[in-house]
N, C-alpha and C positions, 0 to 999 in steps of 0.2 A: 506358318502363323501369320499369314497376310492380313487376317482380320484384326490383328493388333496394331496395324499401321494407323497413324492418325487420320488419314483420309479414307479409311475403309468404311463401309456402311455401318458396321457394328460400332466402331468407335464414334462415328458421327451421331448415332442413335444414343449411345451412352452419354456423349457430351450434351446432347439436347436434354436428356433426362436430368443430368446434374445441374444444368443451367436453370431449368424450370423449378427444380427443388430449391436451389439457392434463391431464386426470385420469390418463391413462396415464403421462405424464412425471412428475407428482407421485408416483405410485405407485412408479416406478423409483427416484426420488431418495430417497423415504422408506423404501425397502426396502434401501438400501445397508448399513445396520448388520446386516442379515440377520434379527436377532431381531424387528425391527419390521415384517417383511414381512406378517405376518398382519393387523396393524392397518391397514397401508397398503392391502392388498387389500380389506379390509372397508370402509374409507372410500371406496375407489373404487366399489364396488358400491352403497354407500349413496347417493352423489351421482349416479352414472350412471343408476340406475333413475329418479330424479327427473327427470333430463335427458330421458330417453326418454319419460317421461309428460308432458313440458312443465310440470313442477312445480318446475323448478330456480329457485333464487334466488341466482345466482352459483355459483362453483366453489371458490375458495380458502377462504373462511371456512367454508362447510358441510363441505368436505373435512377441514379440521383439527379442526373440532368433532366430526365423526364419528370421526376418528382417536383423539382423546382419550377420547371417550365409550366406545368399544368396545375400548380398548387392552388391558385386562386379559383379557377373555374371548377376544379374537382372538389374543393372544400365547400363552395357554395352549393353545388349539386348534392354533396353528401349531407349537408345540414338540412336541406329541404327533404331529402329522402329519410334522414334520421327522424325528423318530426313525424313523418307519415308512418314509419316503422314503430315509433313509440306509441302512437295512437292505436295502431293495429294490435300491438302487444297488450295494451290495456283492454281492448275488446275481447281478445282471446282469453285473457285472465278472467274477465267477467263471465264469459261463456262457461269456462271450466268450473268456476265457483258456483255458478247458478245451476249447472247441470246441462248436458247436451240436449236431453229430451225436453227440458222445460223452457229452453230458449226458443223464441219464435223462429220459424223456418226462414222467413224473409231476412231477418237479422243475420242468421248463420250464413245464408247465401251471400249477402253483401260483404260480410267479413272475409269469407273464402275468396270471393271475387277480387276484393281490394288487396288481399294478401298476394294472390297470384299476379295481379296487375303491378303492384309495387315491386315485387320480386323480379319480374321480367324487365321492368324499367331499370332497376338497379343493375341487372346483368348487362344491359345494352348501353347504358349511358357512358360508362367509364371507358370502354373501348373507343367510343366516338370522340370523347374528349382527348384520348391519346392520339387519335388519327387526324382530327380536323380542328380548325379554329372557327368557332361560331359563338353566338350569344347564348346565354343560359337557356332561354325559352326555346331557342332553335335546337339546342341539344336534347331537350325533353321531347320536342316534337319528332325529331329524328329517331330518338330511342323508341318512341311509341310506334312509329312506322316500321322500324327494324324488328321490334317485338312481334308485330303482326305478320310481317313477311317471312320471318324465320321462327314462327311460333312452334311448329312441330319439332325441329331439331333442338330449340331451346327448352321445350317441354321435356324432351327425352333426357337431355343433360341434367335438367332440374330433378327429374325422377331418380337419375343415377346419384346425384348429390344427396337426395333425401335417403336413399338406400345406404349411402356411405355413412351418414349420420347414425342411422339405425345400427349399422355394422360396428361402428366405433363404440357405441353404447353397449351393444350386445356382447362384444368381445373386448372388454376393457383392457385385458392383458396385452392384446395385440394392437392397442391404439396407435403407437408411433408408426408401425408398419402400414396399418390400414389407412391412417391419415395421409401418409406420404403417397401411397398408391392412388388413393381417391382424389386428392387434390391435383396430383400430376395428371391423371387421366382427364378429369373434368376441365382443367385449364387447357390441356392440349386440344380437346374437341371444341371448346369455346373459341379458341384461336382459329381453328380451321373454319368454323362457321363464320366468324367475322372477317377473316381474310377473303373468303369466297364472296361474301356480301359486298365488302368494300371494293374488291376487284371488279365485280360486275357494275357497281355504281360508278366507279371511275372510268371504266370503258364506255359506259353510256354517256357520261359527261364529255368524254373526249370526242365521241362520235358527234354529239350535238355541237361542240365547239368547231369541229371540222366542217360540219354542214353550214354553220354560220360563216366560217371563213370562205367557204366556196361561194355562198350567196353574195358576200361582200366583193369577192374577186369578180364574180359574174357581173355584179352591178357596176363595178369600176370599168370593166372591159366594155360594157354596154355604153357607158357614158363616153368613153374614149372613141368608140366607133361612131357614136352620134355626133361628136364634135368634128370628126374627120370626114363624115359622110358628105357634107356640102362640097368639099374639094374634089370629089370624084364625080363631076358632072357628066363626064363622058360615059360613065358606066350605065348600061341600060337596065341593070337589075334594080328592083324597087328597094328603097331604104330599109324597110322592115326585114326583107329577105336577107339583105346584106348583114344586118345586125345579128340575126339568128344564125347565119352561117358562121360569122366570126365567133360568136359565143359557143356554138357547137364545136368548132375547131379548137377553141381554147380548152373546153372540157375534155375533148378526145386526147389532146396532147398531154393534159394533166393525168388522165387515167392511164395512158400508155407509159408515162414516166413512172407512175406508181407500180405498174406491172413489171417494168424493168428492174425497179429496186427490189421487189419481193420475189423476183424470179428464182434467185439462188436459194431462197428460204423455203420454196414450195416443196412439198413432199409428193411422191407419186400418188396417183389417185387411189390405188389399192391400200396405201398406208394412211390415207385420210379417213377412210371408211371405218365404222365401228366406234365403240365407246372406249374409255380409258383402259378398261380391263383387256379388251381384245387387242388394242394397240400395244399394251405392255406385253401380252403373251406373244404377239407377232415379233416384237423386238427381241425378246428373250430367245425365241426360236432361231432367229438370225445369228445371235451370239453363240448359241450351242451348235449351230450347223458347222460341220467340218471338224469338231472337236472329238477326240477319242473318248472312250468310256471313262478312263481314268481322269482325263482333263475335266469332263463333265462333273464327276464326283468332287473334284477339287474346287470347281467353280461353285457348286452347291454348298459345300462346307464353308467356303469363304464368305459368300454373300447371303445365303438363305438359312443355314442351319441355326444360327443364334436367334434369328427372328422367328423361325418355326418353334424353337424351344420356348421363347417368351410367349408366343401365342398359345402353345399347349399349356403352359403354366397358368396363363390367364383363363383359358377354358376350364381347366381343372378347378381353379379357385372359384370361379363363378358357379360351376356345377356343385361344388361342395357347399358353397354358401346357400344355393337354392335348395339343396337337399336338407341342409340344417334348418332353414326356415320352414320347409314343409314338415319336417319331423317335429319341430317345436310347435307348429300349428296344431298338432294332435295332442299336445300336453294341456291338460285342463287346469293343472296347478303345479307350481314349481317351488321347491323349497331347498334349504341348505342347513348345515349344522356348524356350530362354532364351539370349539374346545370339547367336542365329543365325537365318538365313533360309533355309528350305528352298525349292528351286525347284519349279515345277509338276510336273516329272518326278519330283522327290523326294516330293512329296505323293502322287502316283500309286503310287510304289514302296512307301510306308508304309501306303497304304489299300487301293486296289483290288487291287494285285498281292499284297499280304499275305493278304487275304481269299481270293483265288483259290488261293494256295498251300496254304491250310488245307482246300480242297475243299468250301467251303460252296456249297450249291445254292440257298439262299434269298437274299433281298436283304439279307443282313447286311453291315455295313460298319464301318470304323474311322474315327476322327476324329483329325486332327493340327492343333492350334491353334498358330499362329505368334505368338510374342511377340518381335519382332525388335528388335535394336539397343537393348536396355535395359541398358546397361553399368552394372550395379549396384555396381561397385567404384569408379566415379568419382563426382564431385559431380553429382548428378542433380536435375532440376527437380521441381516439385511434382507434376506429372502422372505422371511416372515413379515417384515415391515412392508415389503412390496405386495405380499398377498393381502395384508390388512388394508392397504390403500385400494387395491383392486376390489376387495370385498365391500368396502364402504362405497365405492363408485357404483357397484352393482346394486347395492341396497338403495342408494339415492335415486337411481334411475328405474327402480321398480322391477328389476330382474327377478327378485324373489317375492313370491306371494307370502311365504312364511319362513321362519327360521327357528330351529331348536337350539337354544343357547344354554350353556352350563352357567350355574349361578355366579361363578367368579368372573364371568365376562359380561354380565348383564349391565353393570354400571357404565362400562366404557361405551356401550352402543345406545343405551336408552337416554343418554344426555342429549343426543342429537334427534332431530325430528325425522327419524327414519320410519317410524311404525305407526300403525293406525290406532286411533282411540277405540278400545274394545267396546265402548258403549254404542258405537255405530254398527257393530256386528251382532251383539247379543245382549240381553238383559243380564249382566254378570252377577248382580246382587241376588238374582233368583236362584242361580245354579252354583255359585262359588262363595266360599268363605273368604273373609278378609285376608287371611294368611296365604291364600292361594293366588292372590292378585299382586302383581308387581307394578308399582307406580313409577312413571318416568318423570320427565321435566314438567313442572307446573301441576304435579299430582294428577297426571293423566294416566288412567289404567292402560298399560300397553302389553303386559305379559301375564300368562296363565301358567301356574306351576303344574307340571305333569304329575299325575298320580302314579303310585308305585306299580300298579298293574300295567300302565302304559310304558313306564320306564323299562319294565321287564320285557314287554313285547318288542321294544326297540333294541333290546340287548345292550343297554347302557349300564355303566357302573352305578351301583347304588350308594357309593360314597359321596355323591353330590346330588344337589337338586337341579332340575332342568325346567326351563320355561319355553313356551312357544309364543312367538310374537308374529304379527302380520304386517307386511309392508304395503306401501301404496302401489299395488300392482295393477296391471290392466286386466287381471283375471276377474271373473264374476265374483262379487262379494258373497253371493249365495254359496259358492263352492267353498269359500273360506269358512262360512258359517257351518256348512255340512262337515268340514274337517273337524271343527270344534265338537260337533255332535258325535262324530265317529270316535275321536280320541277320548272323550269324557263320558261316552255312553249316555248322552243327555236324553235321548228318546226313552230309554229304559227308566230314567229317573222321573221323567214327566208322567 
C-alpha cells in the first residue's frame, strides 16, 4: 500500500484537492459581507497557486495573511467591478423584460460584449493582485493584457463554469457534489493558466534585467579601459581595437563562467528534444527498464492506477452529462406531478400520444416525472422535506414546463411566484368556467382544473381534484398552449 504514504503521488493529489476545497469554503465564508469578496478571492488565488505548484505551507494561516495583505487593493478593484456588474445586470434584466427579439441588435451585442469583457477582467485581476504590487489602474491594464493574451484558455474555462452552473441547476439534488467538483476543476485550471503566464512574464523580465546588467558592465569596463589606455603608450594597437578586445574578452569570460555553472545541469541532447509528453514517456521508459513484469505492475498500481481511475470517472461523468443534455434537447416539453401517481397508460397519454397529436415526424418526446405521495401539507419526514426543497428549486429554475398538482397541495405552491399567468397563454374566460380556474397570489389565474375524462386518461384517483399549472420554462409557449388544447379538447369545442 505504498500509495497511502504521505509523499506518494496519490496522497499528494488528494492533499491538493482537499486544500483547494478548503480554500473555496474559506472564500465563500469570507465573501458573506459582500464587500470583502475581492480580498477573499485574491487570497484564494494567492494560496491556490502555491498549492498547485507544491509550494504550499498550510492553508489557513497563508490565506488570512494574503487576505489582510491585499485587502485594500482587492476591495477597491472589487467595488469598481461590482458597479460594472450591477449596471450589466440591470441591462440584462431590461432585455429579458422587453423580450430578446424586440431589443435592438446593437444594444444586445454591446451588453454581451461588456459582460464578457467585465467577466474576463474579473477573472484576471485578482490573481494579479495576489502576485504583484502595482497601482489600481496598472492592475486593470495588466488584467486587460492578460485577458487578451490568454483569451482562448480563459474562454474555455468560462464555458466550463457556465456548464457547471447549468449542471447545478439541472441536477439540484446533486448540487453539493457538482459544486465541489466544478469549483475544484475550474480553480485548478485557472491556477495553471496564471502560473504559466506569470512564469513567462517573470522570465522575460529577468532576461531584460540581465541584458541591462550586461550593458552596464560593458559600459563600466569600456570606461575603465579608456581611462587606462593612455598609460599604454608603447602598445602599437589602436585605442579602439584595444577597447573592443577587452570588452570581447570580458564577455567571453562571463559566458564561459555561465557555461561552467550550468554544465552539471545540462541534459544529454537526446533528452532535450521533444515536448513535455515525449520527455515524460522517455523518463518513464528509463524507470521501467530492467524491472520485472511483477515490478512493472506494482509500479503502475502505485503511481498510475488511482489517476487512471479518476480519469475514467471524469470521462464517464462528462459522457453521461453530454448524453443527458442531448437527450433532453429532444424533449419538447417537460412536466411533473405532485401528490399524485399517473398510471402507465397516463404516461403514454401525456408523452407519446401528445407528441403524435402535434404531428411530429422526428423522434421528439415529452417527459413526465412522477413525484408521488409527497403529502406536503402533513408532517413529513426529512427525506420528503429534502425532495420538497429540490422540487421548489427545480420549479424556480424553470425545469418544469408544467405540473399536475392534487388540490390539497395547490395552496403550498401557488403562494410563490413559480407559475405563469394563464392569461398569457390562452383566453381562459372563453373556454373555462370560474370554478375551473385556480387563482394564486394577487388573484392571478395560475391553475386549470382537469376534467373527469382527463383524470381518467391519466389513471388518477377520482377522490380528489387535480390542476395543471405552467412554469416559467425555456420551452416554447406555443407548446404549452398546445398541451392545454390537447388536455381540454379545445379544438373540438371551438
